[in-house]
C-alpha positions as CSV (number, residue, x, y, z in Angstrom):
1,M,-6.9,24.8,11.0
2,A,-3.7,26.8,11.0
3,F,-2.7,25.1,14.3
4,V,-3.2,21.7,12.7
5,Y,-1.1,22.6,9.7
6,L,1.6,23.9,12.0
7,C,1.6,20.7,14.0
8,L,1.8,18.6,10.8
9,S,4.6,20.8,9.5
10,L,6.6,20.3,12.7
11,W,6.0,16.6,12.7
12,A,7.1,16.4,9.0
13,L,10.2,18.4,9.8
14,T,11.2,16.0,12.6
15,T,10.6,13.1,10.3
16,I,12.3,14.4,7.2
17,Y,15.2,16.2,8.8
18,P,17.1,13.1,10.0
19,L,17.0,11.7,6.5
20,I,18.3,14.9,5.0
21,W,21.0,15.0,7.7
22,I,22.2,11.4,7.0
23,I,22.2,12.0,3.2
24,N,24.2,15.2,3.6
25,N,26.8,13.4,5.8
26,S,27.1,10.5,3.4
27,F,28.9,12.9,1.0
28,K,31.5,13.9,3.6
29,S,34.7,12.3,4.9
30,S,34.7,11.0,8.5
31,D,36.8,14.1,9.6
32,E,34.3,16.5,8.1
33,V,31.4,14.7,9.9
34,M,33.3,14.9,13.2
35,D,34.1,18.6,12.6
36,N,30.6,19.8,11.8
37,S,27.9,17.3,10.9
38,F,25.4,20.0,10.2
39,K,27.4,21.8,7.5
40,L,26.4,21.2,3.9
41,A,28.6,18.9,1.9
42,I,30.0,21.3,-0.6
43,P,31.4,20.0,-2.8
44,P,29.8,16.5,-2.3
45,D,32.3,13.6,-2.2
46,K,31.2,10.3,-3.7
47,L,34.1,8.3,-2.1
48,N,31.9,6.8,0.6
49,Y,29.5,5.3,-2.0
50,T,32.4,4.0,-4.1
51,N,33.9,2.4,-1.0
52,A,30.5,0.9,-0.1
53,F,30.3,-1.0,-3.4
54,E,34.0,-1.8,-3.8
55,S,35.2,-2.5,-0.2
56,I,32.3,-4.0,1.6
57,S,30.3,-5.5,-1.3
58,I,27.1,-3.7,-0.5
59,G,25.8,-4.4,-4.0
60,R,25.6,-8.1,-3.3
61,A,23.9,-7.5,0.0
62,Y,21.4,-5.3,-1.8
63,A,20.6,-8.1,-4.3
64,N,20.2,-10.6,-1.4
65,S,17.8,-8.3,0.4
66,L,15.6,-7.7,-2.6
67,I,15.5,-11.3,-3.6
68,M,14.5,-12.4,-0.2
69,S,12.0,-9.6,0.5
70,V,10.3,-9.8,-2.8
71,S,10.0,-13.6,-2.5
72,V,8.5,-13.2,0.9
73,V,6.0,-10.7,-0.3
74,V,4.9,-12.8,-3.3
75,L,4.6,-16.0,-1.2
76,V,2.7,-14.2,1.6
77,L,0.2,-12.5,-0.8
78,I,-0.5,-15.8,-2.6
79,V,-1.0,-17.9,0.5
80,A,-2.6,-15.2,2.6
81,G,-4.9,-14.1,-0.2
82,L,-6.3,-17.5,-0.8
83,A,-6.6,-18.2,2.9
84,A,-8.3,-14.9,3.6
85,Y,-10.7,-15.5,0.7
86,I,-11.8,-18.8,2.3
87,L,-12.1,-17.4,5.8
88,S,-14.0,-14.3,4.7
89,R,-16.4,-15.7,2.2
90,F,-17.1,-19.3,3.3
91,K,-19.0,-20.5,6.4
92,F,-17.6,-23.7,7.8
93,R,-17.1,-25.4,11.2
94,G,-14.0,-24.2,12.9
95,R,-13.7,-20.9,11.2
96,N,-13.9,-18.9,14.4
97,L,-11.3,-21.2,16.0
98,I,-8.9,-20.6,13.1
99,N,-9.4,-16.8,13.4
100,S,-8.7,-17.1,17.1
101,L,-5.5,-19.1,16.5
102,L,-4.3,-16.6,13.9
103,V,-4.8,-13.8,16.5
104,A,-3.0,-15.9,19.2
105,T,0.0,-16.5,17.0
106,L,0.5,-12.7,16.8
107,L,1.1,-12.7,20.5
108,I,3.9,-15.2,20.4
109,P,7.3,-13.4,20.5
110,T,9.8,-14.2,17.7
111,F,12.4,-15.2,20.3
112,A,10.3,-18.0,21.5
113,T,10.4,-19.8,18.1
114,V,14.0,-19.4,17.3
115,V,15.2,-22.8,18.5
116,P,12.5,-24.9,16.9
117,V,12.7,-22.9,13.6
118,Y,16.5,-23.2,13.5
119,E,16.3,-27.0,14.1
120,L,13.9,-27.3,11.2
121,L,16.2,-25.3,9.0
122,I,19.1,-27.6,9.9
123,K,17.0,-30.7,9.3
124,W,15.9,-29.3,5.8
125,K,19.5,-28.3,5.1
126,V,18.6,-24.7,4.2
127,V,20.7,-22.8,6.8
128,N,22.8,-20.1,5.0
129,T,20.6,-20.2,2.0
130,Y,17.9,-17.9,0.6
131,F,15.2,-20.3,1.7
132,G,16.6,-20.3,5.2
133,L,15.4,-16.7,5.6
134,I,12.4,-16.7,3.1
135,L,10.6,-19.6,4.8
136,P,10.6,-18.3,8.4
137,Q,9.8,-14.7,7.3
138,T,6.9,-16.0,5.1
139,A,5.5,-18.0,8.0
140,G,6.0,-15.1,10.4
141,N,3.9,-12.7,8.2
142,L,1.1,-15.0,7.3
143,S,-1.2,-14.5,10.3
144,F,-1.0,-10.7,10.1
145,A,-1.6,-10.8,6.3
146,I,-4.5,-13.2,6.5
147,L,-6.3,-11.2,9.2
148,V,-5.9,-7.9,7.4
149,I,-6.9,-9.2,3.9
150,A,-9.8,-11.2,5.3
151,G,-11.1,-8.2,7.1
152,Y,-11.2,-6.2,3.9
153,L,-12.6,-9.0,1.7
154,A,-15.4,-9.5,4.1
155,T,-16.7,-6.0,3.4
156,I,-17.2,-6.7,-0.4
157,P,-20.9,-6.9,-1.1
158,K,-22.3,-10.4,-1.5
159,E,-24.2,-9.3,-4.6
160,L,-21.0,-9.3,-6.6
161,E,-20.6,-13.0,-5.8
162,E,-24.1,-13.7,-6.8
163,A,-23.8,-11.9,-10.0
164,A,-20.6,-13.8,-10.8
165,F,-22.3,-17.1,-10.1
166,I,-25.1,-16.2,-12.5
167,D,-22.5,-15.4,-15.1
168,G,-20.9,-18.9,-14.7
169,C,-17.8,-18.0,-12.7
170,N,-16.3,-20.7,-10.5
171,R,-14.7,-19.9,-7.2
172,F,-11.2,-19.5,-8.5
173,N,-12.3,-17.2,-11.4
174,M,-14.3,-15.2,-8.9
175,F,-11.2,-14.7,-6.7
176,T,-9.0,-13.7,-9.6
177,K,-11.5,-11.6,-11.5
178,I,-13.4,-9.9,-8.7
179,F,-11.8,-10.1,-5.4
180,L,-8.2,-9.5,-6.5
181,P,-9.1,-6.3,-8.5
182,V,-11.4,-5.0,-5.8
183,G,-8.9,-5.8,-3.1
184,R,-5.9,-4.2,-4.7
185,P,-5.7,-1.5,-2.0
186,V,-5.4,-4.0,0.8
187,F,-3.0,-6.2,-1.1
188,A,-0.8,-3.2,-1.7
189,S,-1.0,-2.1,1.9
190,T,-0.1,-5.6,3.1
191,S,2.7,-5.9,0.6
192,I,4.5,-2.8,1.9
193,F,4.2,-3.9,5.5
194,V,5.5,-7.4,4.7
195,F,8.3,-5.9,2.6
196,L,9.4,-3.6,5.3
197,W,9.3,-6.3,8.0
198,S,11.3,-8.7,5.8
199,Y,13.7,-6.1,4.6
200,N,14.4,-4.8,8.1
201,D,14.5,-8.1,9.9
202,L,17.9,-8.0,11.5
203,F,17.2,-10.7,14.1
204,S,16.5,-13.5,11.6
205,A,19.3,-12.3,9.3
206,I,21.9,-12.6,12.1
207,I,20.6,-15.9,13.5
208,F,19.9,-17.9,10.3
209,V,22.6,-16.5,8.0
210,N,26.4,-16.2,8.5
211,K,27.6,-16.4,4.9
212,D,28.5,-13.2,2.9
213,S,27.0,-14.7,-0.3
214,V,23.5,-14.6,1.1
215,R,23.8,-12.0,3.9
216,P,21.1,-9.2,3.5
217,I,21.9,-5.6,3.7
218,V,20.6,-5.1,7.3
219,A,23.0,-7.7,8.6
220,L,25.8,-6.1,6.5
221,L,24.9,-2.7,8.1
222,A,25.3,-4.2,11.5
223,Q,28.7,-5.6,10.5
224,I,29.7,-2.2,9.1
225,S,28.8,-0.5,12.4
226,S,31.1,-2.9,14.3
227,Q,34.0,-2.9,11.8
228,Y,33.9,0.7,10.5
229,G,32.4,2.3,13.6
230,T,34.7,5.4,13.3
231,D,34.1,5.9,9.6
232,F,31.0,8.0,10.0
233,G,30.9,9.0,6.3
234,L,30.9,5.4,5.2
235,M,28.3,4.4,7.8
236,A,26.0,7.3,6.6
237,A,26.3,6.1,3.0
238,A,25.4,2.6,4.0
239,V,22.4,3.8,5.9
240,V,21.2,5.8,2.8
241,L,21.7,2.8,0.5
242,T,19.7,0.7,3.0
243,V,16.7,3.2,3.1
244,I,16.5,3.9,-0.7
245,P,14.6,0.7,-1.7
246,V,12.0,1.3,1.0
247,L,11.3,4.8,-0.3
248,I,11.1,3.7,-3.9
249,V,8.7,0.9,-3.1
250,Y,6.5,3.3,-1.1
251,L,6.5,5.9,-3.8
252,F,5.3,3.4,-6.4
253,I,2.4,2.1,-4.4
254,Q,1.6,5.1,-2.2
255,K,-1.8,5.7,-3.7
256,Y,-2.9,2.1,-3.1
257,I,-1.7,2.2,0.5
258,E,-3.7,5.4,1.2
259,K,-6.7,4.1,-0.6
260,G,-6.6,0.8,1.4
261,M,-6.3,2.6,4.7
262,T,-9.1,5.1,4.1
263,E,-11.5,2.6,2.5
264,G,-10.8,0.1,5.3
265,A,-11.6,2.7,7.9
266,I,-14.8,3.7,6.1
267,K,-16.0,0.2,5.6
268,G,-15.0,-0.9,9.1
């Protein structure tokens, strides 16, 4: 057991240390980072964060990322939740074919769909808009979300449905009053994965958006690395600001994620 704790401690150290290192360097000037990147920033200098918000408009990019990622999560959970409910609790012709197609779409690389997706966005006149990123990201996450949620909902005892029918529940009320509360762990787990994928989707952000007014923070970070490549303090501050929302989201729904993973493993 001591060996296990030692291995876990070493793994945690290798995971946490880079974050501490980048936070520490974000409070230094570029010269200080070049001189000794491992030295503690004493006293800490907030100039990099000031420049990040004033010089490169990182606040706007923040807002763009949150608007897009939250919208994608909401749309995916609504559509995938209803689709997963139907696939997991109804028996109909073609259900296995639909499941197979959903699995097959996960094997299609994103690069293979860029041209047709971009042509559709041009046709719908949503290039360089929020919808120009929200729609492709929502579509790209649906297969994964449907399969994960359907797998969890399929494990819910059928007796709950039968009791709800006896109490006079229709299908929609059954979904909202039984399956949604019982399935909160899997919805929380799915939401964090979808949020992370959308928030960190640099490829789509670069291809489908080239306006500063709607550019998400990951695309801005790539721009900073090319324009301010020698300003290591500013780059460190930008990286910290990019990571913060992900950590906050995880801290808020951590218990649901762990519960969803453990219960899914037990029921599977």
